[in-house]
C-alpha positions in Angstrom: 87.2 116.7 67.0 84.7 118.5 64.8 81.8 116.7 66.5 83.2 117.7 69.9 83.3 121.4 68.8 79.7 121.3 67.4 78.4 119.6 70.6 80.1 122.1 72.8 78.9 125.1 70.7 75.4 123.7 70.9 75.6 123.3 74.6 76.8 126.9 75.1 73.8 128.1 73.0 71.3 126.1 75.0 72.8 127.3 78.3 72.7 130.9 77.2 69.1 130.7 76.1 68.1 129.1 79.3 69.7 131.7 81.6 67.6 134.6 80.1 70.5 136.1 78.1 69.1 138.7 75.7 71.3 140.9 73.4 71.1 144.6 74.0 70.2 145.5 70.4 67.7 142.7 69.8 64.2 142.4 71.4 62.1 139.3 70.8 64.3 138.3 67.9 63.9 141.6 66.0 66.8 144.0 65.6 65.9 147.1 67.5 68.1 150.2 67.0 68.9 152.2 70.0 70.9 154.8 68.0 68.0 157.3 67.9 67.4 156.9 71.6 71.1 157.6 72.3 71.2 160.6 70.0 68.3 162.1 72.1 70.6 162.3 75.1 72.0 165.8 75.9 75.2 165.7 77.9 75.4 168.7 80.2 78.7 170.5 80.6 81.2 168.9 83.0 83.7 170.8 85.1 87.5 170.9 84.5 89.5 169.8 81.4 89.0 166.1 81.9 85.3 166.8 82.1 85.4 168.7 78.8 87.2 165.7 77.2 84.7 163.3 78.6 81.8 165.4 77.3 83.3 165.6 73.8 83.9 161.9 73.8 80.4 161.1 75.0 78.9 163.4 72.3 80.9 161.5 69.7 79.9 158.0 71.0 76.2 158.8 71.8 75.6 160.5 68.5 78.3 159.5 66.0 76.5 161.0 63.0 76.1 164.4 64.7 72.5 164.8 63.7 70.6 167.5 65.6 67.3 166.2 66.9 65.0 166.7 69.8 66.7 166.0 73.1 64.6 163.9 75.4 67.1 163.1 78.1 69.6 165.2 80.2 72.7 163.4 81.3 74.4 165.1 84.3 77.9 163.8 85.3 80.0 164.7 88.3 83.7 163.6 88.1 86.1 162.9 91.0 89.7 162.3 90.3 92.3 160.9 92.7 95.9 159.8 92.4 97.5 157.0 94.5 101.2 156.6 94.4 102.3 152.9 94.4 105.5 150.9 93.8 107.9 152.6 96.2 111.6 152.3 95.9 113.9 151.8 98.9 114.5 155.6 98.9 110.8 156.2 99.5 110.2 157.7 96.0 107.2 156.5 94.0 107.8 155.1 90.5 104.2 154.3 89.6 100.8 155.9 90.2 97.2 154.9 89.7 94.8 157.6 88.5 91.2 156.8 89.5 88.4 158.8 87.8 84.9 158.2 89.1 81.7 159.5 87.5 78.3 159.9 89.1 75.6 159.8 86.5 72.0 161.0 86.5 69.8 160.6 83.5 66.6 162.6 83.7 63.8 163.1 81.2 63.3 166.6 79.6 59.6 166.0 79.5 58.0 166.0 82.9 55.5 163.3 81.8 58.3 160.7 81.8 59.1 159.8 85.4 62.1 157.5 84.7 65.1 159.0 86.4 68.2 156.8 86.5 71.3 157.2 88.5 74.5 155.3 88.8 78.3 155.5 88.9 81.2 154.2 86.9 85.0 154.5 87.5 88.2 153.9 85.6 91.7 153.3 86.9 94.7 154.2 84.7 98.3 153.7 85.7 101.4 155.7 84.7 105.1 155.8 85.5 106.7 158.5 87.6 110.2 159.5 86.4 112.7 162.1 87.2 111.6 164.5 84.4 108.7 166.9 85.4 107.6 167.2 81.7 107.5 163.4 81.3 105.4 163.1 84.5 102.9 165.7 83.1 102.6 163.9 79.8 102.2 160.5 81.4 99.5 161.8 83.7 97.6 163.5 80.8 97.9 160.2 78.8 96.4 158.3 81.8 93.6 160.9 81.9 92.9 160.3 78.2 92.8 156.6 78.7 90.5 157.0 81.6 88.2 159.2 79.6 87.9 156.6 76.8 87.1 153.9 79.3 84.5 156.1 81.1 82.8 157.1 77.9 82.4 153.5 76.8 81.0 152.5 80.2 78.7 155.5 80.4 77.4 154.8 76.9 76.7 151.1 77.8 75.0 152.2 81.0 72.8 154.7 79.2 71.9 152.2 76.5 70.8 149.8 79.2 68.7 152.4 80.9 67.0 153.5 77.6 66.5 149.9 76.6 64.7 149.2 79.9 67.3 146.8 81.3 68.4 146.3 84.8 70.6 149.0 86.4 
């Protein structure tokens, strides 16, 4: 049994090295930190309350130490939010809804000598229950927005790290 596990682990390693897999934080076998590059990204203000929450979360994830350094990149984000009611009862009332938040990203250099402008989009879907209480509906929708913000900020951080690292879009 142990020999089987060792052989299968070895096979997985060989297959991953043959497919061109390369970790995000390692280049040519040497640990390369991208933290300084991420902290050089300035997140422009985003409209609406959910945009403010996303900007705050991104500032925390891109620059967790909060150090103030020279900003080399501007990150512009435009959010769109939509709600789709699903799970209808026989009385035609919805009991569940999907909140979809989409972000369009544009990463532009502050210095005009750098010509690498990147753009892309990410989205997050968060579900919540619809009940008879208006207050509970508002709280459930805000909670869904908060979960979508966390998901979007993680996806945006990953996308920006790939762009700064020079990976494929």
